[in-house]
C-alpha positions in Angstrom: 0.0 0.0 0.0 3.0 2.3 0.6 3.8 2.1 -3.0 0.5 3.6 -4.2 1.4 7.3 -3.6 4.7 6.9 -5.4 3.0 5.3 -8.4 0.5 8.2 -8.5 3.3 10.6 -8.4 5.0 8.8 -11.2 1.9 9.1 -13.3 1.8 12.8 -12.5 5.4 13.4 -13.6 7.0 12.1 -16.8 10.4 12.9 -18.1 8.9 12.6 -21.6 6.3 15.2 -20.9 8.9 17.4 -19.2 11.2 17.1 -22.3 8.3 18.1 -24.6 7.5 21.2 -22.5 11.2 22.1 -22.3 11.5 22.0 -26.1 8.3 23.9 -26.7 9.1 26.6 -24.1 12.7 26.9 -25.4 11.5 27.7 -28.9 8.9 30.1 -27.7 11.2 32.0 -25.3 14.0 32.1 -27.8 11.7 33.8 -30.2 10.4 36.5 -27.8 13.2 37.0 -25.3 14.5 40.6 -25.2 16.6 41.9 -22.3 16.8 45.7 -22.6 20.3 46.2 -21.4 23.3 47.6 -23.2 25.5 44.9 -21.6 23.4 42.0 -22.9 24.2 40.7 -26.5 20.8 40.5 -28.3 21.2 37.6 -30.8 23.7 35.7 -28.7 21.3 35.6 -25.8 18.7 34.0 -28.1 21.3 31.5 -29.5 22.5 30.6 -26.1 18.9 30.1 -24.8 18.3 27.8 -27.8 21.5 25.8 -27.1 20.9 25.5 -23.4 17.3 24.6 -23.9 18.2 21.9 -26.4 20.7 20.5 -23.9 18.1 20.5 -21.1 15.7 18.8 -23.4 18.3 16.2 -24.4 19.0 15.5 -20.7 15.3 15.1 -20.0 14.9 12.8 -23.0 17.9 10.7 -21.9 16.5 10.4 -18.4 13.2 9.3 -19.8 14.9 6.6 -21.8 16.9 5.4 -18.8 13.8 5.3 -16.6 11.5 3.6 -19.2 14.2 1.3 -20.6 13.2 1.9 -24.2 14.0 4.0 -27.2 11.3 4.7 -29.8 12.0 6.5 -33.0 9.9 7.6 -36.1 10.9 6.7 -39.7 14.6 7.5 -40.0 15.5 8.4 -43.6 15.0 12.2 -43.2 16.7 12.3 -39.7 19.6 10.4 -41.1 20.0 12.8 -43.9 19.7 15.7 -41.4 22.8 14.5 -39.6 24.8 14.7 -42.8 25.0 18.5 -42.2 26.8 18.4 -38.8 29.0 15.5 -40.2 30.1 17.7 -43.2 30.7 20.7 -40.8 32.7 18.5 -38.4 34.9 17.1 -41.2 35.4 20.6 -42.6 36.4 21.8 -39.1 39.0 19.1 -38.9 40.5 19.2 -42.3 40.0 22.7 -43.7 42.9 24.1 -41.7 40.7 26.7 -39.8 41.0 27.1 -36.1 38.7 24.4 -34.5 37.5 26.8 -31.7 36.6 29.5 -34.2 34.9 26.9 -36.4 32.9 25.6 -33.4 31.8 29.0 -32.0 32.7 31.7 -34.4 32.2 35.0 -32.6 28.9 34.3 -30.9 27.9 30.8 -32.0 27.2 32.3 -35.5 24.8 30.4 -37.8 27.5 29.2 -40.2 29.5 27.4 -37.4 29.8 23.7 -36.4 28.3 24.5 -33.0 25.2 26.1 -34.4 24.6 23.3 -36.9 24.8 20.9 -34.0 22.2 23.0 -32.2 20.0 22.8 -35.3 20.4 19.1 -35.7 19.8 18.3 -32.1 16.8 20.5 -32.0 15.2 18.9 -35.0 16.0 15.4 -33.8 14.6 16.0 -30.4 11.4 17.5 -31.9 11.1 14.2 -33.9 11.7 12.0 -30.9 9.8 13.9 -28.2 6.7 15.4 -29.8 5.2 12.0 -30.6 1.5 12.0 -29.7 -1.3 14.2 -30.9 -1.6 15.7 -27.4 2.1 16.7 -27.7 1.4 18.3 -31.2 -1.5 20.3 -29.8 0.5 21.5 -26.8 3.5 22.5 -29.0 1.3 24.5 -31.4 -0.6 26.1 -28.6 2.6 27.4 -27.2 3.8 28.5 -30.6 0.5 30.3 -31.2 0.8 32.2 -28.0 4.4 33.1 -28.7 3.4 34.3 -32.2 0.6 36.4 -30.8 3.0 38.0 -28.2 5.3 38.9 -31.1 2.5 40.5 -33.0 1.3 42.5 -30.0 4.8 43.6 -29.0 5.8 44.6 -32.5 2.6 46.5 -32.9 3.3 48.5 -29.7 6.8 49.2 -30.8 5.7 50.5 -34.1 3.1 52.8 -32.5 5.4 54.0 -29.6 8.2 54.5 -32.1 6.1 57.1 -34.0 5.8 59.3 -30.9 9.0 58.5 -29.0 11.7 57.3 -31.4 14.3 58.2 -28.9 12.9 55.6 -26.5 12.4 52.8 -29.1 13.1 52.7 -32.8 10.0 51.7 -34.8 12.1 49.3 -36.7 13.0 47.3 -33.6 12.6 43.5 -34.0 12.5 41.2 -31.1 13.1 38.1 -33.2 16.4 39.4 -34.8 16.8 41.6 -37.8 13.9 43.5 -39.4 14.1 41.1 -42.3 13.8 38.2 -39.8 10.6 39.8 -38.6 9.2 39.6 -42.1 10.1 36.0 -42.3 8.5 35.1 -39.0 5.3 36.9 -40.0 5.4 35.3 -43.4 5.6 31.9 -41.7 2.7 32.9 -39.4 0.5 33.9 -42.4 1.2 30.5 -44.1 0.4 28.5 -41.0 -2.8 30.6 -40.4 -3.9 29.8 -44.0 -3.2 26.1 -43.5 -5.0 26.0 -40.1 -8.1 27.8 -41.6 -8.1 25.2 -44.4 -7.5 22.0 -42.6 -8.9 22.5 -39.1 -12.4 23.1 -37.8 -11.7 26.1 -35.7 -13.8 27.8 -33.0 -14.9 31.4 -33.2 -12.2 32.7 -30.7 -9.5 30.9 -32.6 -10.7 32.2 -36.0 -10.8 35.7 -34.6 -7.3 35.3 -33.2 -6.1 34.1 -36.7 -7.8 37.0 -38.5 -6.3 39.6 -36.1 -2.8 38.2 -36.0 -3.0 37.6 -39.8 -3.8 41.2 -40.5 -0.9 42.3 -38.3 1.4 39.9 -40.0 0.4 41.1 -43.4 1.0 44.7 -42.4 4.5 44.0 -41.1 5.3 41.7 -44.1 4.3 44.6 -46.3 6.6 47.0 -44.3 9.6 44.6 -44.4 8.8 44.0 -48.1 11.0 40.9 -48.7 10.7 39.7 -52.2 11.5 36.1 -51.2 8.9 36.1 -48.5 6.2 37.5 -50.9 7.0 34.8 -53.5 6.8 32.0 -51.0 3.5 33.4 -49.7 2.1 33.7 -53.2 3.0 30.1 -53.8 1.4 28.9 -50.6 -1.8 30.9 -51.0 -2.0 29.9 -54.7 -1.7 26.2 -53.8 -4.4 26.6 -51.1 -6.7 28.5 -53.4 -6.5 25.9 -56.2 -6.9 23.1 -53.6 -10.0 24.9 -52.1 -11.5 25.3 -55.5 -11.0 21.6 -56.3 -12.4 20.6 -53.0 -15.7 22.5 -53.2 -18.7 20.3 -54.0 -20.9 21.4 -56.9 -24.1 23.3 -56.2 -27.5 22.4 -57.5 -27.3 25.3 -60.0 -24.0 24.1 -61.3 -25.3 20.5 -61.6 -28.2 21.8 -63.6 -25.9 23.6 -66.0 -24.2 20.3 -66.7 -27.4 18.3 -67.3 -27.0 16.0 -70.3 -23.2 16.5 -70.5 -20.9 13.5 -70.4 -18.7 14.1 -67.3 -15.2 13.0 -66.4 -14.7 12.4 -62.7 -12.5 10.5 -60.3 -14.5 9.2 -57.4 -11.5 8.2 -55.5 -9.9 11.6 -55.7 -13.2 13.2 -54.7 -13.4 11.0 -51.6 -9.8 11.9 -50.8 -10.2 15.6 -50.9 -13.5 15.6 -49.0 -11.9 13.8 -46.0 -10.8 17.0 -44.3 -13.4 16.6 -41.7 -15.2 19.9 -40.9 -12.4 22.0 -42.4 -13.3 25.2 -44.2 -12.9 25.4 -48.0 -13.3 29.2 -48.1 -11.5 30.9 -50.9 -11.4 34.3 -49.2 -8.2 34.1 -47.1 -5.8 32.5 -49.6 -7.2 34.8 -52.3 -6.6 37.9 -50.3 -3.0 36.9 -49.5 -2.4 35.9 -53.1 -3.7 39.3 -54.4 -1.6 41.3 -51.9 1.5 39.2 -52.7 1.0 39.7 -56.4 0.3 43.4 -55.9 3.6 43.9 -54.1 5.6 41.8 -56.4 4.3 43.5 -59.5 4.5 47.1 -58.4 3.7 47.7 -54.8 7.4 48.1 -53.7 7.3 51.8 -54.2 4.2 52.2 -52.0 5.9 50.0 -49.4 9.1 52.1 -49.5 7.0 55.3 -49.1 5.2 53.9 -46.1 8.5 52.7 -44.6 9.9 56.2 -44.8 6.8 57.7 -43.3 6.9 55.2 -40.4 10.6 55.3 -39.9 11.2 51.6 -40.6 13.2 51.9 -43.9 15.9 49.4 -43.0 18.5 48.7 -45.7 19.4 45.0 -46.0 22.6 44.5 -48.0 24.1 41.2 -49.1 26.6 40.2 -51.8 25.0 39.3 -55.1 24.8 35.8 -56.6 27.7 36.8 -58.9 29.9 38.0 -56.0 29.1 34.9 -53.9 29.8 32.5 -56.7 33.0 34.3 -57.5 34.3 34.2 -53.9 33.1 30.6 -53.6 34.9 29.6 -56.8 38.3 30.8 -55.4 37.6 29.2 -52.0 36.6 25.8 -53.5 39.6 25.9 -55.8 41.9 26.3 -52.8 40.1 23.5 -50.8 37.6 21.6 -52.9 36.4 18.9 -50.6 36.2 20.7 -47.2 35.9 24.3 -48.2 37.5 27.2 -46.3 36.1 26.1 -42.9 32.9 26.9 -41.0 32.4 30.6 -40.3 35.2 31.8 -42.7 33.1 33.3 -45.5 34.1 36.8 -44.3 37.8 36.0 -44.6 37.3 34.6 -48.1 35.2 37.6 -49.1 38.0 40.0 -48.2 40.6 37.9 -50.1 38.6 37.6 -53.3 36.0 40.3 -53.6 35.8 42.4 -56.7 37.7 45.7 -56.4 35.0 47.3 -58.5 32.8 47.3 -55.3 35.0 50.2 -54.1 33.0 52.5 -56.4 29.7 51.6 -54.6 28.4 52.9 -51.3 29.0 49.5 -49.7 32.8 49.5 -50.4 33.8 49.4 -46.7 31.3 46.6 -45.6 33.0 43.4 -44.5 30.3 40.8 -45.5 30.3 37.7 -43.3 27.9 35.7 -45.4 26.9 35.4 -49.1 23.6 35.9 -50.9 22.0 33.1 -48.8 22.7 30.9 -45.8 23.0 27.6 -47.7 25.2 29.1 -50.6 27.4 30.5 -47.8 27.7 27.0 -46.4 28.7 25.7 -49.8 31.7 28.0 -49.7 32.8 27.2 -46.2 32.2 23.4 -46.2 33.1 22.7 -49.8 31.8 19.9 -52.0 31.2 17.8 -48.9 28.9 20.4 -47.4 27.1 21.0 -50.7 26.4 17.2 -51.1 25.1 17.1 -47.5 22.7 19.9 -48.1 21.5 18.5 -51.4 21.1 15.0 -49.9 19.1 16.4 -47.0 16.8 18.6 -49.1 16.4 15.7 -51.6 15.4 13.3 -48.8 13.0 15.8 -47.3 11.3 16.3 -50.7 11.2 12.7 -51.7 10.0 11.1 -48.5 7.9 14.1 -47.5 5.9 14.4 -50.8 5.6 10.6 -51.0 4.0 10.5 -47.5 1.7 13.5 -48.1 0.5 12.4 -51.5 0.1 8.7 -51.0 0.1 8.1 -47.2 -1.5 11.1 -45.6 -2.3 10.6 -41.9 -5.9 9.9 -41.2 -6.3 11.9 -38.0 -7.4 15.5 -39.0 -5.1 17.4 -36.6 -2.1 15.2 -37.4 -2.7 15.7 -41.1 -2.8 19.5 -40.6 0.5 19.3 -38.5 2.1 17.1 -41.2 1.2 19.4 -44.0 1.9 22.7 -42.1 5.3 21.6 -40.8 6.4 20.3 -44.3 5.4 23.6 -45.9 7.1 25.5 -43.0 10.3 23.5 -43.5 10.3 24.1 -47.2 9.5 27.8 -46.5 12.6 28.1 -44.3 14.8 26.1 -46.6 13.8 28.4 -49.5 14.6 31.4 -47.3 18.0 29.9 -46.5 18.8 29.6 -50.2 17.9 33.1 -51.3 18.4 35.0 -48.0 20.2 34.8 -44.7 17.7 34.0 -41.9 18.6 34.6 -38.3 18.8 32.0 -35.6 15.1 32.2 -34.7 14.0 31.4 -38.2 16.5 28.6 -38.7 15.7 27.0 -35.3 11.9 27.2 -36.2 12.6 25.6 -39.6 14.5 22.6 -38.1 11.9 22.1 -35.4 9.3 21.9 -38.2 11.4 19.3 -39.9 11.6 17.3 -36.7 7.9 17.5 -36.1 7.1 16.6 -39.7 9.3 13.5 -39.3 7.4 12.7 -36.1 4.1 12.8 -38.0 5.3 10.3 -40.5 4.7 7.6 -37.9 1.0 8.2 -38.4 1.2 7.9 -42.2 -0.5 5.0 -43.8 1.7 1.9 -43.7 4.3 3.7 -41.6 5.3 2.6 -38.1 7.6 3.8 -35.4 10.0 1.2 -34.1 11.9 0.9 -30.9 14.2 -1.1 -28.6 13.3 -2.3 -25.1 16.9 -2.4 -23.9 16.1 -3.2 -20.2 15.1 -6.7 -21.3 18.4 -7.4 -23.1 21.6 -7.2 -21.0 23.9 -6.9 -23.9 22.0 -4.3 -25.9 21.1 -2.6 -22.7 24.7 -2.2 -21.6 25.6 -0.6 -24.9 22.6 1.8 -25.0 22.9 2.8 -21.3 26.6 3.4 -21.8 25.9 5.5 -24.9 23.2 7.5 -23.1 25.4 8.1 -20.1 28.1 9.5 -22.4 25.4 11.8 -23.9 24.6 13.0 -20.4 28.2 13.8 -19.7 28.7 15.4 -23.0 25.6 17.6 -22.4 27.1 18.9 -19.2 30.3 19.8 -21.0 28.4 21.4 -23.8 26.3 23.5 -21.3 29.4 24.6 -19.5 31.0 25.7 -22.9 27.9 27.7 -23.9 27.6 29.4 -20.5 31.3 30.2 -20.4 31.2 31.7 -23.9 28.1 33.7 -23.0 29.6 35.2 -19.9 32.7 36.1 -21.8 30.7 37.8 -24.4 28.6 39.8 -21.8 31.9 41.0 -20.2 33.2 41.9 -23.7 30.1 44.1 -24.4 30.6 45.7 -20.9 34.2 46.5 -21.7 33.3 48.1 -25.0 30.6 50.2 -23.4 33.0 51.3 -20.7 35.6 52.2 -23.2 33.1 54.3 -25.2 32.2 56.1 -21.9 35.8 56.7 -21.1 35.9 54.6 -18.0 39.2 52.8 -18.6 39.4 51.1 -15.2 36.0 49.5 -15.7 36.9 48.6 -19.3 40.1 46.9 -18.1 38.3 44.9 -15.4 35.6 43.7 -17.8 38.0 42.8 -20.7 40.1 40.8 -18.3 37.0 38.7 -17.4 36.2 38.5 -21.1 39.6 37.0 -22.0 39.3 34.7 -19.0 36.0 33.2 -20.1 36.3 33.5 -23.9 39.8 34.3 -25.1 38.9 35.4 -28.5 40.7 37.6 -31.0 37.9 40.2 -30.6 38.5 40.3 -26.8 42.3 40.8 -27.2 41.7 43.4 -29.9 39.5 45.4 -27.5 42.1 45.0 -24.7 44.7 46.5 -27.1 42.3 49.4 -27.8 41.8 50.0 -24.1 45.6 50.1 -23.6 46.0 52.6 -26.4 43.3 54.8 -24.8 45.3 54.5 -21.6 48.4 55.7 -23.5 46.6 58.8 -24.8 45.2 59.5 -21.3 48.7 59.4 -19.8 50.1 61.6 -22.6 47.4 64.2 -22.0 47.6 64.1 -18.1 49.5 67.2 -17.1 49.3 66.3 -13.4 51.8 63.5 -13.6 55.5 63.9 -13.1 57.8 63.1 -16.0 59.0 59.9 -14.4 55.5 58.7 -13.5 54.2 59.6 -17.0 57.0 57.6 -18.7 56.4 54.6 -16.4 52.7 54.5 -17.0 53.0 55.2 -20.7 55.5 52.4 -21.1 53.3 50.0 -19.2 50.3 50.9 -21.3 52.3 50.5 -24.5 53.6 47.1 -23.4 50.0 46.0 -22.6 48.7 47.3 -25.9 51.4 45.5 -27.9 51.0 42.2 -26.0 47.2 42.2 -26.4 47.4 43.0 -30.1 50.1 40.3 -30.6 47.9 37.8 -28.8 44.9 38.8 -31.0 46.9 38.1 -34.2 47.9 34.7 -32.8 44.3 33.7 -31.7 42.7 35.0 -34.9 45.5 35.4 -37.5 43.1 35.6 -40.5 41.3 38.7 -39.1 42.9 41.7 -40.8 41.5 44.0 -38.0 43.8 42.4 -35.5 46.8 43.2 -37.6 45.6 46.8 -38.1 45.3 47.1 -34.3 48.9 45.8 -33.9 50.0 48.3 -36.5 48.2 51.1 -34.9 49.8 50.4 -31.6 53.3 50.6 -33.0 52.4 53.6 -35.3 51.2 55.6 -32.3 54.8 55.8 -31.0 56.6 56.3 -34.3 56.8 60.1 -33.7 58.6 59.3 -30.5 61.4 57.6 -32.5 61.1 54.4 -30.5 63.4 51.8 -32.1 61.5 49.2 -34.2 58.2 50.9 -34.0 58.1 51.9 -37.6 59.3 48.6 -38.9 56.9 46.6 -36.8 54.0 48.8 -37.7 54.7 48.5 -41.4 55.0 44.7 -41.2 51.6 44.5 -39.4 49.9 46.8 -41.9 51.4 44.8 -44.9 50.1 41.6 -43.4 46.7 43.2 -43.1 46.9 44.1 -46.7 47.6 40.5 -47.8 44.4 39.4 -45.9 42.3 42.3 -47.4 44.1 43.3 -50.7 41.4 45.4 -52.2 40.7 47.7 -49.2 42.0 51.2 -49.9 41.9 52.1 -46.2 44.9 49.9 -45.5 46.9 51.6 -48.2 45.9 55.0 -46.7 47.0 53.8 -43.2 50.4 52.7 -44.7 50.7 56.1 -46.3 50.0 57.9 -43.0 52.7 55.8 -41.4 55.2 56.7 -44.1 54.3 60.4 -43.9 54.9 60.3 -40.1 58.3 58.7 -40.7 59.1 61.4 -43.3 59.2 58.9 -46.2 57.3 61.1 -48.7 58.0 59.1 -51.8 56.8 55.9 -50.2 53.7 57.8 -48.8 52.9 59.1 -52.3 53.2 55.6 -53.8 50.8 54.1 -51.2 48.3 56.9 -51.7 48.4 56.4 -55.4 47.6 52.7 -54.8 44.7 53.7 -52.5 43.3 56.0 -55.1 43.7 53.4 -57.9 41.6 51.1 -55.7 39.0 53.8 -55.1 39.0 56.7 -57.4 36.8 58.9 -55.2 38.7 58.2 -52.0 38.7 61.7 -50.6 40.8 61.1 -47.6 43.6 59.6 -49.7 43.4 62.4 -52.2 43.5 65.0 -49.5 46.5 63.4 -47.8 48.2 63.2 -51.2 47.8 67.0 -51.5 49.4 67.5 -48.1 52.3 65.2 -49.0 52.9 67.1 -52.2 52.9 70.3 -50.2 55.6 68.9 -47.9 57.6 67.8 -50.9 57.3 71.4 -52.4 55.2 70.3 -55.4 52.5 73.0 -55.1 51.0 72.4 -58.5 50.6 68.6 -57.9 49.2 69.4 -54.4 46.6 71.8 -55.9 45.6 69.2 -58.5 45.1 66.6 -55.7 43.2 69.0 -53.5 40.9 70.0 -56.3 40.2 66.3 -57.1 39.3 65.8 -53.5 37.0 68.8 -53.6 35.3 67.4 -56.6 34.3 64.2 -54.7 33.6 66.1 -51.4 32.3 69.5 -52.4 31.1 70.3 -48.8 34.1 69.1 -46.9 35.4 72.1 -45.0 39.0 70.9 -44.6 39.3 69.9 -48.3 37.9 73.3 -49.3 40.3 75.1 -46.9 43.2 73.1 -48.4 42.2 74.1 -52.0 41.9 77.8 -50.9 45.3 77.8 -49.3 47.0 76.2 -52.3 45.2 78.5 -54.8 46.3 81.4 -52.7 49.9 80.1 -52.7 49.7 79.7 -56.5 48.7 83.3 -57.0 45.0 82.5 -57.9 43.5 84.9 -55.4 40.0 84.8 -56.9 40.0 81.0 -56.8 41.2 81.1 -53.2 38.4 83.4 -52.2 35.8 81.1 -53.8 37.2 78.0 -52.0 37.6 79.7 -48.6 34.2 81.2 -48.8 32.8 77.7 -49.4 34.7 76.4 -46.4 33.2 79.2 -44.3 29.7 78.4 -45.6 30.2 74.7 -44.7 31.3 75.8 -41.2 30.7 79.3 -40.1 32.8 78.8 -37.0 35.9 77.9 -39.1 38.0 80.8 -37.8 41.2 80.0 -39.8 39.2 79.8 -43.0 37.8 83.2 -42.3 41.3 84.6 -41.4 42.8 83.5 -44.8 39.6 84.6 -46.6 40.1 88.1 -45.0 43.7 88.0 -46.2 42.6 87.2 -49.7 40.1 90.0 -49.7 42.7 92.4 -48.4 45.1 91.4 -51.1 42.4 92.5 -53.6 42.0 95.7 -51.6 38.5 94.6 -50.6 38.9 95.9 -47.1 35.1 96.0 -46.3 34.7 92.2 -46.9 38.0 91.5 -45.1 36.7 93.6 -42.1 33.5 91.6 -42.0 35.4 88.4 -41.7 37.6 89.8 -38.9 34.6 90.9 -37.0 33.0 87.5 -37.4 36.2 85.9 -36.0 36.2 88.3 -33.1 32.6 87.4 -32.3 33.6 83.7 -31.9 35.6 84.1 -28.7 37.3 86.6 -26.5 40.8 85.2 -27.3 40.1 85.6 -31.0 38.8 89.1 -30.5 42.1 90.0 -28.8 44.2 88.3 -31.5 42.6 90.1 -34.4 42.2 93.6 -32.8 45.1 95.1 -34.7 43.8 93.7 -38.0 40.4 95.2 -37.3 41.9 98.6 -36.6 44.0 98.6 -39.8 41.2 97.4 -42.0 38.8 100.0 -40.5 41.4 102.6 -41.5 41.5 101.2 -45.1 45.0 99.6 -44.7 46.2 96.1 -45.4 47.5 94.6 -42.2 48.8 91.4 -43.8 52.5 90.9 -44.7 53.5 90.9 -48.4 54.3 87.1 -48.3 50.9 86.2 -46.7 49.2 83.3 -48.4 52.5 81.5 -49.3 52.9 77.9 -48.1 55.4 79.0 -45.5 52.7 81.2 -43.8 49.8 78.9 -44.3 50.3 76.9 -41.1 50.5 79.8 -38.8 47.6 82.0 -37.6 47.1 84.0 -34.5 43.8 82.2 -33.8 43.0 79.4 -31.3 41.0 76.4 -32.4 40.2 75.9 -36.1 
């Protein structure tokens, strides 16, 4: 009798049920979680939650198997094909030559990493193994519906509040990831709503919920305006519209019209399509979505763009083109055909092989980390092996999925709906992954749909689940228990790794925020914790930047004695160099780390520290080999040469930078300054005027043009350029001063006096500095020396500030 309470408790608690709820809640929370803190990484929080939730679900599933003594699985072909993906990523990690830790985690468990692919595979597999019964399916979709409704409500509130208080929250804020991800999620929601309305007999409240959320989803899909999403919605709604037309029974009037006609019919097909229980065959919902989708695809983009601008949600989404992705992929595959460049390395390959003609576009300085789509990016990073894995997986899903849905549809109405909906959802996400770059929320949802679809195949006609009762077989039992125990231990290690990485990333974000705020002590403390938990190249790069900021702080601190200043400066310099060197060792393929090392040495080149110039140049040149078409690196090299008084080398580097980007104003402007130092006034003026052509409102460029024209004897041209500089910045005192000198040289004392009075009005110091000039100009005299305007006088003015 004492055992009865325990048996009752056992019936109340089940590890299987706990695992099902753990997976459902993980997916829902991962979609909606948003911690409004500057120290919390947004997407990595979601990814970490997904990873930890999958681990907890796996542990509960293993405990359920150990307590029940059995393993039950659905049909395995699709699941087996699914695991080809992590296998390909694992082999690429081992044999591509990339750093294993970087391939596993990337920066923040990025989508194109071995670790994230493992999360996808485990999540999909667990969904297939755990969500087995109709009651489980109902519970999962109930949780998913609630989560989707919460997303719709929150995003609606964000959009409304953002119109009145954009400083509080941007109207383009998305709680699921990027703004494009939001369109994908709402597109999926619309597709599922259409399928539910077609295949389920819904109550009034549920129908109302579907209508309201569907309208909200359509509005946001229109605002996001993703062509891929609209095409997929058009296909889904077209399919449902045609199916609904074919499923409607003829009316008496239509039968009368056909009286006497010889008809062709298929009784078997008619029976099949009419077996949807009490589901609705309404044409309205799919027709509305189809019309809206076609309207946008044909010509509604302009209207969508206008509405986006009006609501402040015009978010630009930029990715490489198919041509650029294939070009980069061709080089990467040629270098390593079988295993690719390695997981998470598309950004590195992009920098090596991108087309230099992109420098003429507004996206010239964007370092893309993925290609045109998620799956094409994977082809580049995992090679032929990864491409074959994706093709085999998608092929298995299509073959076995369509075969089951066409010939072996589940008889249970709800299971049939789930089977069709998850299959459509899985294909929806896979299509998005080919033509776009979905975020982690969309990808996780897609693989959960795949797992649930596989689970429904056990209910297909002629299909059966199979299992092993290992507690009745000592030999098999030992092997399975041993394997499950290893899985438990591996889960603990995986959880520790995810938590450690997450804590390190949080500390890294704190360090960056503290550095931005100028709190170097807090930044030092946070970055030390970051390198302790997650010793990444990014962390050491930031540590070097903090040390450089410390160097600048010491150099500007007038309260320190000379000895203390030297000691602290040397300590900060040593820390900056050590951190930058470590960054280049941890992530040697990241050109930013080599630039950081070069910047550290370049900062002390003016101090004539031995080896600083050579080390800086070596670091910059290594960065150039990693990113050969980036003109910024050549500009940086030129600045180093100019600081080291190597004017010929600086000129050569600047010419290379300008050849890579013809309108590179900074390089053209610096070239003019180098030519001035070299005494080539004519060449300097040509370079400065070229810079002014590309930057007609840049006050510094216009000032340089004015000075050079003045020095060349073109007083009228100097007046025009200097007047433009003053117009660009009325507080530009030095420009006003030289403009006054040019006016005075032309005996235009009135305009010269106006400029001097404007200078005097800027500050008391300036008023005192120009007092004698004002007196002379008031008396109709030229107070400027005869050689004023030459290059020897251009760098000296009596004014403070600009």
